[in-house]
N, CA, C, O and the ligand as a Tripos MOL2 file, in Angstrom:
@<TRIPOS>MOLECULE
protein
  217   215    55     0     0
PROTEIN
NO_CHARGES

@<TRIPOS>ATOM
      1 N         114.6350 -191.2920  -78.1150 N.3       1 MET1
      2 CA        115.5790 -190.4930  -78.8960 C.3       1 MET1
      3 C         116.4020 -189.5960  -77.9840 C.2       1 MET1
      4 O         115.8920 -189.0240  -77.0210 O.2       1 MET1
      5 N         117.6650 -189.4870  -78.3030 N.am      2 ILE2
      6 CA        118.5250 -188.5690  -77.5640 C.3       2 ILE2
      7 C         118.9420 -187.4380  -78.4960 C.2       2 ILE2
      8 O         119.4700 -187.6630  -79.5850 O.2       2 ILE2
      9 N         118.6910 -186.2300  -78.0410 N.am      3 TYR3
     10 CA        119.0280 -185.0530  -78.8240 C.3       3 TYR3
     11 C         120.1750 -184.3120  -78.1350 C.2       3 TYR3
     12 O         120.2730 -184.2650  -76.9090 O.2       3 TYR3
     13 N         121.0230 -183.7460  -78.9620 N.am      4 GLU4
     14 CA        122.1490 -183.0110  -78.3990 C.3       4 GLU4
     15 C         121.9780 -181.5310  -78.7160 C.2       4 GLU4
     16 O         121.6380 -181.1460  -79.8350 O.2       4 GLU4
     17 N         122.2240 -180.7170  -77.6970 N.am      5 TYR5
     18 CA        122.0250 -179.2820  -77.8530 C.3       5 TYR5
     19 C         123.2590 -178.5050  -77.4170 C.2       5 TYR5
     20 O         124.0810 -178.9700  -76.6270 O.2       5 TYR5
     21 N         123.3450 -177.3110  -77.9640 N.am      6 HIS6
     22 CA        124.4210 -176.3860  -77.6000 C.3       6 HIS6
     23 C         123.7920 -175.0700  -77.1850 C.2       6 HIS6
     24 O         122.9920 -174.4930  -77.9210 O.2       6 HIS6
     25 N         124.1560 -174.6030  -76.0080 N.am      7 CYS7
     26 CA        123.6320 -173.3310  -75.5290 C.3       7 CYS7
     27 C         124.4880 -172.1940  -76.0670 C.2       7 CYS7
     28 O         125.7090 -172.1830  -75.9040 O.2       7 CYS7
     29 N         123.8330 -171.2450  -76.7070 N.am      8 ARG8
     30 CA        124.5750 -170.1190  -77.2810 C.3       8 ARG8
     31 C         124.9660 -169.0920  -76.2320 C.2       8 ARG8
     32 O         125.7950 -168.2160  -76.4790 O.2       8 ARG8
     33 N         124.3680 -169.2100  -75.0760 N.am      9 LYS9
     34 CA        124.6170 -168.2220  -74.0350 C.3       9 LYS9
     35 C         125.8330 -168.5880  -73.1800 C.2       9 LYS9
     36 O         126.7030 -167.7550  -72.9290 O.2       9 LYS9
     37 N         125.8770 -169.8610  -72.7330 N.am     10 CYS10
     38 CA        126.9750 -170.2630  -71.8580 C.3      10 CYS10
     39 C         127.8750 -171.3160  -72.5040 C.2      10 CYS10
     40 O         128.8180 -171.8040  -71.8800 O.2      10 CYS10
     41 N         127.5760 -171.6640  -73.7640 N.am     11 GLN11
     42 CA        128.3830 -172.6210  -74.5370 C.3      11 GLN11
     43 C         128.3170 -174.0420  -73.9910 C.2      11 GLN11
     44 O         129.1410 -174.8850  -74.3450 O.2      11 GLN11
     45 N         127.3550 -174.3050  -73.1430 N.am     12 GLU12
     46 CA        127.1940 -175.6620  -72.6270 C.3      12 GLU12
     47 C         126.6790 -176.5800  -73.7290 C.2      12 GLU12
     48 O         125.8170 -176.1950  -74.5190 O.2      12 GLU12
     49 N         127.2160 -177.7980  -73.7730 N.am     13 VAL13
     50 CA        126.6900 -178.8170  -74.6730 C.3      13 VAL13
     51 C         126.0660 -179.9040  -73.8120 C.2      13 VAL13
     52 O         126.6970 -180.4220  -72.8900 O.2      13 VAL13
     53 N         124.8270 -180.2430  -74.1220 N.am     14 PHE14
     54 CA        124.1380 -181.2180  -73.2860 C.3      14 PHE14
     55 C         123.2360 -182.1030  -74.1180 C.2      14 PHE14
     56 O         122.7790 -181.7120  -75.1920 O.2      14 PHE14
     57 N         122.9820 -183.2980  -73.6130 N.am     15 SER15
     58 CA        122.1180 -184.2390  -74.2970 C.3      15 SER15
     59 C         120.8170 -184.3890  -73.5230 C.2      15 SER15
     60 O         120.8080 -184.4090  -72.2920 O.2      15 SER15
     61 N         119.7290 -184.4930  -74.2570 N.am     16 VAL16
     62 CA        118.4230 -184.6430  -73.6350 C.3      16 VAL16
     63 C         117.7030 -185.8230  -74.2800 C.2      16 VAL16
     64 O         117.6060 -185.9230  -75.5030 O.2      16 VAL16
     65 N         117.2030 -186.7090  -73.4270 N.am     17 GLN17
     66 CA        116.4170 -187.8090  -73.9540 C.3      17 GLN17
     67 C         114.9480 -187.4590  -73.8420 C.2      17 GLN17
     68 O         114.4530 -187.1560  -72.7570 O.2      17 GLN17
     69 N         114.2520 -187.5020  -74.9730 N.am     18 MET18
     70 CA        112.8320 -187.1680  -74.9540 C.3      18 MET18
     71 C         112.1480 -187.7750  -76.1560 C.2      18 MET18
     72 O         112.7940 -188.2240  -77.1040 O.2      18 MET18
     73 N         110.8300 -187.7820  -76.1010 N.am     19 SER19
     74 CA        110.0600 -188.3310  -77.2050 C.3      19 SER19
     75 C         110.0050 -187.3420  -78.3580 C.2      19 SER19
     76 O         110.3410 -186.1670  -78.2140 O.2      19 SER19
     77 N         109.5730 -187.8510  -79.5070 N.am     20 LEU20
     78 CA        109.4690 -186.9820  -80.6720 C.3      20 LEU20
     79 C         108.4480 -185.8760  -80.4410 C.2      20 LEU20
     80 O         108.6300 -184.7500  -80.9050 O.2      20 LEU20
     81 N         107.3750 -186.1960  -79.7270 N.am     21 ALA21
     82 CA        106.3460 -185.2020  -79.4400 C.3      21 ALA21
     83 C         106.8990 -184.0690  -78.5770 C.2      21 ALA21
     84 O         106.6020 -182.8960  -78.8000 O.2      21 ALA21
     85 N         107.6990 -184.4420  -77.6000 N.am     22 GLU22
     86 CA        108.3110 -183.4210  -76.7470 C.3      22 GLU22
     87 C         109.2840 -182.5640  -77.5450 C.2      22 GLU22
     88 O         109.3670 -181.3490  -77.3620 O.2      22 GLU22
     89 N         110.0130 -183.2220  -78.4290 N.am     23 HIS23
     90 CA        110.9760 -182.5060  -79.2720 C.3      23 HIS23
     91 C         110.2570 -181.5080  -80.1700 C.2      23 HIS23
     92 O         110.7260 -180.3870  -80.3670 O.2      23 HIS23
     93 N         109.1140 -181.9220  -80.7150 N.am     24 ASP24
     94 CA        108.3500 -181.0580  -81.6230 C.3      24 ASP24
     95 C         107.8500 -179.7980  -80.9260 C.2      24 ASP24
     96 O         107.6820 -178.7540  -81.5550 O.2      24 ASP24
     97 N         107.6150 -179.9070  -79.6320 N.am     25 ARG25
     98 CA        107.1520 -178.7350  -78.8930 C.3      25 ARG25
     99 C         108.2540 -177.6960  -78.7560 C.2      25 ARG25
    100 O         107.9840 -176.5080  -78.5790 O.2      25 ARG25
    101 N         109.4990 -178.1560  -78.8410 N.am     26 GLY26
    102 CA        110.6320 -177.2430  -78.7860 C.3      26 GLY26
    103 C         110.7470 -176.5340  -77.4540 C.2      26 GLY26
    104 O         111.3200 -175.4490  -77.3580 O.2      26 GLY26
    105 N         110.2010 -177.1550  -76.4380 N.am     27 ASP27
    106 CA        110.1670 -176.5330  -75.1240 C.3      27 ASP27
    107 C         111.3960 -176.9700  -74.3220 C.2      27 ASP27
    108 O         111.3320 -177.9110  -73.5300 O.2      27 ASP27
    109 N         112.5000 -176.2820  -74.5360 N.am     28 LEU28
    110 CA        113.7560 -176.7490  -73.9630 C.3      28 LEU28
    111 C         114.5640 -175.5880  -73.4040 C.2      28 LEU28
    112 O         114.6320 -174.5130  -73.9990 O.2      28 LEU28
    113 N         115.1640 -175.8240  -72.2670 N.am     29 ILE29
    114 CA        116.0390 -174.8060  -71.6890 C.3      29 ILE29
    115 C         117.3850 -175.4200  -71.3310 C.2      29 ILE29
    116 O         117.4920 -176.6230  -71.0970 O.2      29 ILE29
    117 N         118.3900 -174.5890  -71.2940 N.am     30 CYS30
    118 CA        119.7270 -175.0220  -70.9050 C.3      30 CYS30
    119 C         119.7300 -175.3930  -69.4160 C.2      30 CYS30
    120 O         119.2700 -174.6170  -68.5780 O.2      30 CYS30
    121 N         120.2510 -176.5840  -69.0950 N.am     31 PRO31
    122 CA        120.2610 -177.0100  -67.6840 C.3      31 PRO31
    123 C         121.2450 -176.2050  -66.8340 C.2      31 PRO31
    124 O         121.2020 -176.2640  -65.6050 O.2      31 PRO31
    125 N         122.1090 -175.4740  -67.4750 N.am     32 ARG32
    126 CA        123.1490 -174.7460  -66.7410 C.3      32 ARG32
    127 C         122.7460 -173.3120  -66.4330 C.2      32 ARG32
    128 O         122.8920 -172.8450  -65.3030 O.2      32 ARG32
    129 N         122.2280 -172.6060  -67.4630 N.am     33 CYS33
    130 CA        121.9200 -171.1910  -67.2500 C.3      33 CYS33
    131 C         120.4340 -170.8850  -67.4700 C.2      33 CYS33
    132 O         120.0080 -169.7350  -67.3740 O.2      33 CYS33
    133 N         119.6550 -171.9280  -67.7660 N.am     34 GLN34
    134 CA        118.1980 -171.7890  -67.9320 C.3      34 GLN34
    135 C         117.8060 -170.9530  -69.1390 C.2      34 GLN34
    136 O         116.6670 -170.4990  -69.2400 O.2      34 GLN34
    137 N         118.7410 -170.7490  -70.0490 N.am     35 SER35
    138 CA        118.4310 -169.9800  -71.2460 C.3      35 SER35
    139 C         117.6750 -170.8300  -72.2600 C.2      35 SER35
    140 O         117.8560 -172.0460  -72.3160 O.2      35 SER35
    141 N         116.8380 -170.1940  -73.0530 N.am     36 ARG36
    142 CA        116.1600 -170.8990  -74.1370 C.3      36 ARG36
    143 C         116.8900 -170.7240  -75.4650 C.2      36 ARG36
    144 O         116.4310 -171.1970  -76.5050 O.2      36 ARG36
    145 N         118.0110 -170.0510  -75.4170 N.am     37 ASP37
    146 CA        118.7590 -169.7740  -76.6410 C.3      37 ASP37
    147 C         119.6930 -170.9410  -76.9580 C.2      37 ASP37
    148 O         120.9130 -170.8240  -76.8450 O.2      37 ASP37
    149 N         119.1020 -172.0640  -77.3550 N.am     38 VAL38
    150 CA        119.8710 -173.2730  -77.6090 C.3      38 VAL38
    151 C         119.7180 -173.7220  -79.0600 C.2      38 VAL38
    152 O         118.6710 -173.5350  -79.6800 O.2      38 VAL38
    153 N         120.7760 -174.3100  -79.5780 N.am     39 ASP39
    154 CA        120.7790 -174.8780  -80.9230 C.3      39 ASP39
    155 C         120.8200 -176.3950  -80.8360 C.2      39 ASP39
    156 O         121.5050 -176.9630  -79.9860 O.2      39 ASP39
    157 N         120.0840 -177.0380  -81.7190 N.am     40 GLN40
    158 CA        120.2160 -178.4820  -81.7800 C.3      40 GLN40
    159 C         121.4340 -178.8400  -82.6250 C.2      40 GLN40
    160 O         121.6880 -178.2440  -83.6710 O.2      40 GLN40
    161 N         122.1620 -179.8100  -82.1510 N.am     41 ARG41
    162 CA        123.3350 -180.2530  -82.8910 C.3      41 ARG41
    163 C         123.0360 -181.5690  -83.6040 C.2      41 ARG41
    164 O         122.1440 -182.3270  -83.2210 O.2      41 ARG41
    165 N         123.8100 -181.8060  -84.6420 N.am     42 MET42
    166 CA        123.6680 -183.0670  -85.3390 C.3      42 MET42
    167 C         124.2550 -184.1860  -84.4780 C.2      42 MET42
    168 O         125.3780 -184.0850  -83.9850 O.2      42 MET42
    169 N         123.4810 -185.2420  -84.3110 N.am     43 THR43
    170 CA        123.9250 -186.3230  -83.4430 C.3      43 THR43
    171 C         124.4650 -187.5110  -84.2280 C.2      43 THR43
    172 O         124.9540 -188.4740  -83.6390 O.2      43 THR43
    173 N         124.3810 -187.4510  -85.5340 N.am     44 GLY44
    174 CA        124.9230 -188.5300  -86.3400 C.3      44 GLY44
    175 C         123.8820 -189.5150  -86.8320 C.2      44 GLY44
    176 O         124.1980 -190.4200  -87.6030 O.2      44 GLY44
    177 N         122.6390 -189.3480  -86.3910 N.am     45 PHE45
    178 CA        121.5890 -190.2600  -86.8330 C.3      45 PHE45
    179 C         121.4260 -190.2490  -88.3490 C.2      45 PHE45
    180 O         121.2380 -191.2910  -88.9780 O.2      45 PHE45
    181 N         121.5000 -189.0830  -88.9060 N.am     46 PHE46
    182 CA        121.2350 -188.9400  -90.3300 C.3      46 PHE46
    183 C         122.3850 -189.4850  -91.1740 C.2      46 PHE46
    184 O         122.1910 -189.9300  -92.3050 O.2      46 PHE46
    185 N         123.5820 -189.4390  -90.5990 N.am     47 ALA47
    186 CA        124.7610 -189.8700  -91.3470 C.3      47 ALA47
    187 C         124.8880 -191.3890  -91.3710 C.2      47 ALA47
    188 O         125.6750 -191.9430  -92.1400 O.2      47 ALA47
    189 N         124.1050 -192.0590  -90.5210 N.am     48 GLN48
    190 CA        124.2640 -193.5000  -90.4100 C.3      48 GLN48
    191 C         123.4100 -194.2800  -91.3980 C.2      48 GLN48
    192 O         123.4550 -195.5100  -91.4290 O.2      48 GLN48
    193 N         122.6410 -193.5730  -92.1970 N.am     49 THR49
    194 CA        121.8130 -194.2640  -93.1890 C.3      49 THR49
    195 C         122.7120 -194.8750  -94.2710 C.2      49 THR49
    196 O         123.4750 -194.1670  -94.9280 O.2      49 THR49
    197 N         122.6140 -196.1700  -94.4420 N.am     50 PRO50
    198 CA        123.4600 -196.8050  -95.4600 C.3      50 PRO50
    199 C         123.0680 -196.3590  -96.8670 C.2      50 PRO50
    200 O         121.8880 -196.2130  -97.1850 O.2      50 PRO50
    201 N         124.0530 -196.1540  -97.6730 N.am     51 ARG51
    202 CA        123.7820 -195.7330  -99.0410 C.3      51 ARG51
    203 C         123.6090 -196.9350  -99.9550 C.2      51 ARG51
    204 O         124.2770 -197.9600  -99.8170 O.2      51 ARG51
    205 N         122.7050 -196.7710 -100.8730 N.am     52 LYS52
    206 CA        122.5450 -197.8450 -101.8630 C.3      52 LYS52
    207 C         123.5900 -197.6720 -102.9640 C.2      52 LYS52
    208 O         123.8720 -196.5590 -103.4070 O.2      52 LYS52
    209 N         124.1370 -198.7620 -103.3770 N.am     53 ALA53
    210 CA        125.1500 -198.7040 -104.4450 C.3      53 ALA53
    211 C         124.4480 -198.6710 -105.7930 C.2      53 ALA53
    212 O         124.5810 -199.5840 -106.6080 O.2      53 ALA53
    213 N         123.7030 -197.6050 -106.0060 N.am     54 ALA54
    214 CA        122.9760 -197.3370 -107.2520 C.3      54 ALA54
    215 C         122.9430 -198.5220 -108.2140 C.2      54 ALA54
    216 O         122.3640 -198.4230 -109.2950 O.2      54 ALA54
    217 ZN        123.3600 -172.1560  -71.0580 Zn       55 ZN55
@<TRIPOS>BOND
     1     1     2 1
     2     2     3 1
     3     3     4 2
     4     3     5 am
     5     5     6 1
     6     6     7 1
     7     7     8 2
     8     7     9 am
     9     9    10 1
    10    10    11 1
    11    11    12 2
    12    11    13 am
    13    13    14 1
    14    14    15 1
    15    15    16 2
    16    15    17 am
    17    17    18 1
    18    18    19 1
    19    19    20 2
    20    19    21 am
    21    21    22 1
    22    22    23 1
    23    23    24 2
    24    23    25 am
    25    25    26 1
    26    26    27 1
    27    27    28 2
    28    27    29 am
    29    29    30 1
    30    30    31 1
    31    31    32 2
    32    31    33 am
    33    33    34 1
    34    34    35 1
    35    35    36 2
    36    35    37 am
    37    37    38 1
    38    38    39 1
    39    39    40 2
    40    39    41 am
    41    41    42 1
    42    42    43 1
    43    43    44 2
    44    43    45 am
    45    45    46 1
    46    46    47 1
    47    47    48 2
    48    47    49 am
    49    49    50 1
    50    50    51 1
    51    51    52 2
    52    51    53 am
    53    53    54 1
    54    54    55 1
    55    55    56 2
    56    55    57 am
    57    57    58 1
    58    58    59 1
    59    59    60 2
    60    59    61 am
    61    61    62 1
    62    62    63 1
    63    63    64 2
    64    63    65 am
    65    65    66 1
    66    66    67 1
    67    67    68 2
    68    67    69 am
    69    69    70 1
    70    70    71 1
    71    71    72 2
    72    71    73 am
    73    73    74 1
    74    74    75 1
    75    75    76 2
    76    75    77 am
    77    77    78 1
    78    78    79 1
    79    79    80 2
    80    79    81 am
    81    81    82 1
    82    82    83 1
    83    83    84 2
    84    83    85 am
    85    85    86 1
    86    86    87 1
    87    87    88 2
    88    87    89 am
    89    89    90 1
    90    90    91 1
    91    91    92 2
    92    91    93 am
    93    93    94 1
    94    94    95 1
    95    95    96 2
    96    95    97 am
    97    97    98 1
    98    98    99 1
    99    99   100 2
   100    99   101 am
   101   101   102 1
   102   102   103 1
   103   103   104 2
   104   103   105 am
   105   105   106 1
   106   106   107 1
   107   107   108 2
   108   107   109 am
   109   109   110 1
   110   110   111 1
   111   111   112 2
   112   111   113 am
   113   113   114 1
   114   114   115 1
   115   115   116 2
   116   115   117 am
   117   117   118 1
   118   118   119 1
   119   119   120 2
   120   119   121 am
   121   121   122 1
   122   122   123 1
   123   123   124 2
   124   123   125 am
   125   125   126 1
   126   126   127 1
   127   127   128 2
   128   127   129 am
   129   129   130 1
   130   130   131 1
   131   131   132 2
   132   131   133 am
   133   133   134 1
   134   134   135 1
   135   135   136 2
   136   135   137 am
   137   137   138 1
   138   138   139 1
   139   139   140 2
   140   139   141 am
   141   141   142 1
   142   142   143 1
   143   143   144 2
   144   143   145 am
   145   145   146 1
   146   146   147 1
   147   147   148 2
   148   147   149 am
   149   149   150 1
   150   150   151 1
   151   151   152 2
   152   151   153 am
   153   153   154 1
   154   154   155 1
   155   155   156 2
   156   155   157 am
   157   157   158 1
   158   158   159 1
   159   159   160 2
   160   159   161 am
   161   161   162 1
   162   162   163 1
   163   163   164 2
   164   163   165 am
   165   165   166 1
   166   166   167 1
   167   167   168 2
   168   167   169 am
   169   169   170 1
   170   170   171 1
   171   171   172 2
   172   171   173 am
   173   173   174 1
   174   174   175 1
   175   175   176 2
   176   175   177 am
   177   177   178 1
   178   178   179 1
   179   179   180 2
   180   179   181 am
   181   181   182 1
   182   182   183 1
   183   183   184 2
   184   183   185 am
   185   185   186 1
   186   186   187 1
   187   187   188 2
   188   187   189 am
   189   189   190 1
   190   190   191 1
   191   191   192 2
   192   191   193 am
   193   193   194 1
   194   194   195 1
   195   195   196 2
   196   195   197 am
   197   197   198 1
   198   198   199 1
   199   199   200 2
   200   199   201 am
   201   201   202 1
   202   202   203 1
   203   203   204 2
   204   203   205 am
   205   205   206 1
   206   206   207 1
   207   207   208 2
   208   207   209 am
   209   209   210 1
   210   210   211 1
   211   211   212 2
   212   211   213 am
   213   213   214 1
   214   214   215 1
   215   215   216 2
@<TRIPOS>SUBSTRUCTURE
     1 MET1         2 RESIDUE 1 A MET
     2 ILE2         6 RESIDUE 1 A ILE
     3 TYR3        10 RESIDUE 1 A TYR
     4 GLU4        14 RESIDUE 1 A GLU
     5 TYR5        18 RESIDUE 1 A TYR
     6 HIS6        22 RESIDUE 1 A HIS
     7 CYS7        26 RESIDUE 1 A CYS
     8 ARG8        30 RESIDUE 1 A ARG
     9 LYS9        34 RESIDUE 1 A LYS
    10 CYS10       38 RESIDUE 1 A CYS
    11 GLN11       42 RESIDUE 1 A GLN
    12 GLU12       46 RESIDUE 1 A GLU
    13 VAL13       50 RESIDUE 1 A VAL
    14 PHE14       54 RESIDUE 1 A PHE
    15 SER15       58 RESIDUE 1 A SER
    16 VAL16       62 RESIDUE 1 A VAL
    17 GLN17       66 RESIDUE 1 A GLN
    18 MET18       70 RESIDUE 1 A MET
    19 SER19       74 RESIDUE 1 A SER
    20 LEU20       78 RESIDUE 1 A LEU
    21 ALA21       82 RESIDUE 1 A ALA
    22 GLU22       86 RESIDUE 1 A GLU
    23 HIS23       90 RESIDUE 1 A HIS
    24 ASP24       94 RESIDUE 1 A ASP
    25 ARG25       98 RESIDUE 1 A ARG
    26 GLY26      102 RESIDUE 1 A GLY
    27 ASP27      106 RESIDUE 1 A ASP
    28 LEU28      110 RESIDUE 1 A LEU
    29 ILE29      114 RESIDUE 1 A ILE
    30 CYS30      118 RESIDUE 1 A CYS
    31 PRO31      122 RESIDUE 1 A PRO
    32 ARG32      126 RESIDUE 1 A ARG
    33 CYS33      130 RESIDUE 1 A CYS
    34 GLN34      134 RESIDUE 1 A GLN
    35 SER35      138 RESIDUE 1 A SER
    36 ARG36      142 RESIDUE 1 A ARG
    37 ASP37      146 RESIDUE 1 A ASP
    38 VAL38      150 RESIDUE 1 A VAL
    39 ASP39      154 RESIDUE 1 A ASP
    40 GLN40      158 RESIDUE 1 A GLN
    41 ARG41      162 RESIDUE 1 A ARG
    42 MET42      166 RESIDUE 1 A MET
    43 THR43      170 RESIDUE 1 A THR
    44 GLY44      174 RESIDUE 1 A GLY
    45 PHE45      178 RESIDUE 1 A PHE
    46 PHE46      182 RESIDUE 1 A PHE
    47 ALA47      186 RESIDUE 1 A ALA
    48 GLN48      190 RESIDUE 1 A GLN
    49 THR49      194 RESIDUE 1 A THR
    50 PRO50      198 RESIDUE 1 A PRO
    51 ARG51      202 RESIDUE 1 A ARG
    52 LYS52      206 RESIDUE 1 A LYS
    53 ALA53      210 RESIDUE 1 A ALA
    54 ALA54      214 RESIDUE 1 A ALA
    55 ZN55       217 GROUP 0 **** ****
């Protein structure tokens, strides 16, 4: 899985490839400023689910 993050401190946007277990730990820092103040961004995975035509 590839997750995309946005650093609130330096505004860096970066992608990180990691397992679901690693993601669940939430142990992530910005590669640019080493801050932990990062937000996960929507990567589009959820939007790609096909809808059923009721
Ligand atoms: Zn940063």
